C-alpha positions as CSV (number, residue, x, y, z in Angstrom):
1,M,-71.8,45.4,34.9
2,T,-72.2,34.8,25.6
3,G,-72.9,31.9,27.9
4,A,-69.1,31.3,28.6
5,E,-68.2,29.2,31.6
6,S,-67.0,31.1,34.7
7,T,-63.3,30.9,35.3
8,G,-63.5,31.2,39.0
9,A,-61.0,34.1,39.0
10,G,-63.1,36.1,41.4
11,L,-62.3,34.0,44.4
12,A,-58.5,33.4,44.4
13,G,-57.8,29.7,44.8
14,A,-61.5,28.9,45.4
15,E,-62.4,28.0,41.8
16,G,-65.9,29.3,42.4
17,V,-66.6,27.4,45.6
18,A,-68.6,29.4,48.1
19,A,-66.6,30.8,51.0
20,S,-67.9,32.3,54.3
21,D,-66.4,35.3,56.0
22,G,-67.3,34.1,59.5
23,R,-70.2,36.5,59.9
24,G,-72.8,34.5,58.0
25,V,-72.0,36.1,54.7
26,S,-71.2,33.5,52.0
27,I,-69.4,34.7,48.8
28,R,-69.5,32.8,45.5
29,V,-68.8,33.6,41.9
30,A,-71.8,35.0,39.9
31,T,-73.1,33.1,36.9
32,R,-75.2,34.1,33.9
33,A,-78.2,32.6,35.6
34,D,-77.9,35.1,38.4
35,I,-78.0,38.2,36.2
36,P,-81.8,38.9,36.3
37,A,-81.8,38.7,40.1
38,L,-78.7,40.8,40.4
39,E,-80.1,43.5,38.1
40,A,-83.2,43.7,40.3
41,L,-81.1,43.9,43.5
42,I,-79.0,46.7,42.0
43,A,-82.0,48.7,41.1
44,R,-83.5,48.2,44.6
45,S,-80.3,49.1,46.3
46,A,-79.6,52.2,44.3
47,A,-83.2,53.5,44.7
48,A,-83.2,52.9,48.5
49,L,-79.7,53.9,49.4
50,G,-79.1,56.6,46.9
51,R,-82.3,58.7,47.4
52,T,-80.8,61.0,50.1
53,F,-77.7,61.6,47.9
54,Y,-79.2,62.1,44.4
55,A,-82.0,64.1,42.9
56,P,-84.8,61.8,41.8
57,D,-84.3,62.4,38.1
58,A,-80.5,61.8,38.3
59,L,-81.0,58.6,40.3
60,A,-83.7,57.3,37.9
61,M,-81.5,57.9,34.9
62,A,-78.4,56.4,36.6
63,I,-80.4,53.2,37.3
64,R,-81.6,53.1,33.7
65,D,-78.4,53.9,31.9
66,I,-75.4,53.3,34.2
67,F,-76.0,50.9,37.2
68,G,-76.2,47.2,36.6
69,V,-74.3,44.1,35.8
70,D,-71.3,44.0,33.5
71,S,-71.6,40.5,32.0
72,Q,-67.9,40.6,31.0
73,L,-67.0,40.3,34.6
74,V,-69.5,37.4,35.1
75,D,-67.9,35.5,32.2
76,D,-64.4,36.3,33.6
77,G,-65.4,34.9,37.0
78,S,-64.5,38.1,38.8
79,Y,-68.1,39.2,39.7
80,L,-69.3,37.9,43.1
81,V,-72.5,37.2,44.9
82,A,-73.0,37.6,48.6
83,E,-75.7,35.4,50.3
84,I,-77.0,35.3,53.9
85,D,-78.9,32.2,54.9
86,G,-79.1,31.3,51.2
87,R,-80.7,34.6,50.2
88,L,-79.2,37.2,47.8
89,A,-77.7,39.9,50.0
90,G,-75.3,41.8,47.7
91,C,-73.0,41.7,44.7
92,G,-69.8,43.3,43.4
93,G,-66.4,42.4,42.3
94,W,-63.1,43.3,40.7
95,S,-62.0,43.6,37.1
96,R,-58.9,43.1,35.0
97,F,-60.5,45.1,32.2
98,A,-60.1,48.8,31.5
99,T,-63.8,49.8,31.9
100,L,-64.1,51.7,35.2
101,F,-67.8,51.5,35.7
102,G,-71.2,50.9,34.1
103,S,-73.4,48.0,33.1
104,D,-73.8,46.4,29.7
105,R,-76.1,49.3,28.9
106,Y,-73.5,51.9,29.4
107,A,-71.8,53.1,26.2
108,D,-68.4,54.2,27.5
109,R,-66.7,50.7,27.7
110,S,-63.4,49.1,26.8
111,P,-62.5,45.4,26.6
112,A,-58.7,46.2,26.9
113,L,-56.9,44.3,29.6
114,L,-55.1,46.1,32.4
115,V,-51.5,45.3,33.1
116,P,-50.7,44.1,36.7
117,G,-48.1,46.1,38.4
118,R,-48.7,49.1,36.1
119,D,-52.5,49.6,36.1
120,A,-54.9,49.6,38.9
121,A,-57.5,46.8,38.9
122,R,-61.1,48.0,39.0
123,V,-63.6,47.5,41.8
124,R,-67.0,47.2,40.1
125,A,-70.7,47.5,40.8
126,M,-70.9,46.9,44.5
127,F,-74.4,46.9,45.8
128,T,-76.1,45.6,49.0
129,A,-79.7,44.6,49.2
130,P,-81.5,47.2,51.4
131,D,-82.6,44.5,53.9
132,Y,-78.9,43.5,54.5
133,V,-77.2,46.8,55.1
134,R,-74.7,46.9,58.0
135,R,-74.4,43.1,58.0
136,G,-70.9,43.0,56.6
137,V,-72.0,42.2,53.0
138,G,-70.0,45.0,51.3
139,S,-66.9,44.3,53.4
140,A,-67.0,40.6,52.6
141,I,-67.2,41.3,48.9
142,M,-64.4,43.9,49.1
143,H,-62.1,41.5,51.0
144,A,-62.6,38.8,48.4
145,S,-62.1,41.2,45.6
146,E,-58.9,42.6,47.0
147,K,-57.5,39.2,47.7
148,A,-58.3,38.0,44.1
149,A,-56.9,41.2,42.5
150,R,-53.7,40.9,44.6
151,A,-53.4,37.2,43.6
152,A,-53.6,38.3,39.9
153,G,-50.6,40.5,40.4
154,F,-52.3,43.9,40.9
155,D,-51.0,46.3,43.5
156,A,-53.6,49.0,43.3
157,L,-57.4,49.4,42.9
158,A,-59.5,52.1,41.3
159,L,-63.2,52.7,41.3
160,M,-66.0,55.2,40.5
161,A,-68.0,55.6,43.7
162,T,-71.6,56.7,44.0
163,L,-72.0,59.5,46.5
164,S,-73.7,57.0,48.8
165,G,-70.7,54.7,48.7
166,V,-67.9,57.2,49.4
167,A,-67.9,56.7,53.2
168,F,-67.8,52.9,52.8
169,Y,-64.8,53.0,50.5
170,R,-63.0,55.5,52.6
171,G,-63.4,53.1,55.5
172,H,-61.7,50.5,53.4
173,G,-58.7,52.7,52.7
174,F,-59.6,54.3,49.4
175,I,-58.7,57.9,48.7
176,A,-61.1,60.2,46.8
177,A,-60.1,62.4,43.9
178,A,-62.1,65.4,42.7
179,G,-65.7,64.6,41.9
180,V,-66.9,64.2,38.3
181,T,-70.3,64.1,36.6
182,V,-71.4,61.5,34.1
183,D,-74.1,62.1,31.5
184,A,-77.2,59.8,31.8
185,G,-79.9,60.6,29.3
186,G,-78.9,64.3,29.3
187,I,-78.8,64.5,33.1
188,A,-75.5,65.0,35.0
189,V,-75.0,62.4,37.6
190,P,-72.2,63.0,40.2
191,F,-69.6,60.4,41.1
192,V,-66.3,60.3,42.9
193,P,-63.2,58.5,41.5
194,M,-61.3,56.7,44.2
195,H,-58.1,54.6,44.5
196,K,-56.2,52.4,46.9
197,T,-52.7,50.9,47.1
198,L,-52.7,47.2,47.9
199,H,-50.2,46.4,50.6
200,D,-48.8,42.9,51.1
201,P,-50.7,41.4,54.0
202,A,-47.4,39.9,55.2
203,G,-45.8,43.3,55.3
204,A,-43.2,42.3,52.7
C-alpha cells in the first residue's frame, strides 16, 4: 500500500489537517514524502508483532512481497499517519479502490472504483510501531478511517487481516470469514478476510 497532491479524503472534513483523538495520538493524511519512513515502520511492525503467528519464511516473504504502502491511497488522501509527541507511531487507512490488500509491490491489484452503498470500502495496511502498541494508535486510525468511509457514502468495510490483527479487528466489530492463503514467493501465507457493517452513529 506520481507526485499527485493529496486530496485530504482520508480525514472527513479535515482537509488533511492533523486531528487528535484525546489520548495523545494525532492523525494526519500521509504524503509521498512519508513513504520511506512508513515502509520501514511496516517492516518493523510486521517482523516484531507477527513472529508468534507466522513461520519465519512466511513472514519474511510477506514483508518482501505483500506488506507495505499502496501509493494510490497516499495520492487519494485516504492513507493516514498516526503520531505521538511528533514521532511516527502507526499508519493505515481506508480505500475506495477495489484492491483489498497489498503494497505497490503486490501483483494482484485493481484500480477500479468501488460503489458506495453497494460495495464495501477497504481498510488497508494498518500497522503500529512496536514501541507504541497498546497506546490507542490502531483504534485512532480505525476511527478516522470509518468516519471518512461513512462520509464518502459507504455502509460497510472489508479487509484482509494478518493473523496477528484478527483480535484487534474483532474488537472493532469485524466478523471473520474462512481463512485463506496468499502466495508470496512460492510460500503460502495465511490471512483472514473480515467485514463490518457501518451503522449510523446517530442510530438513524
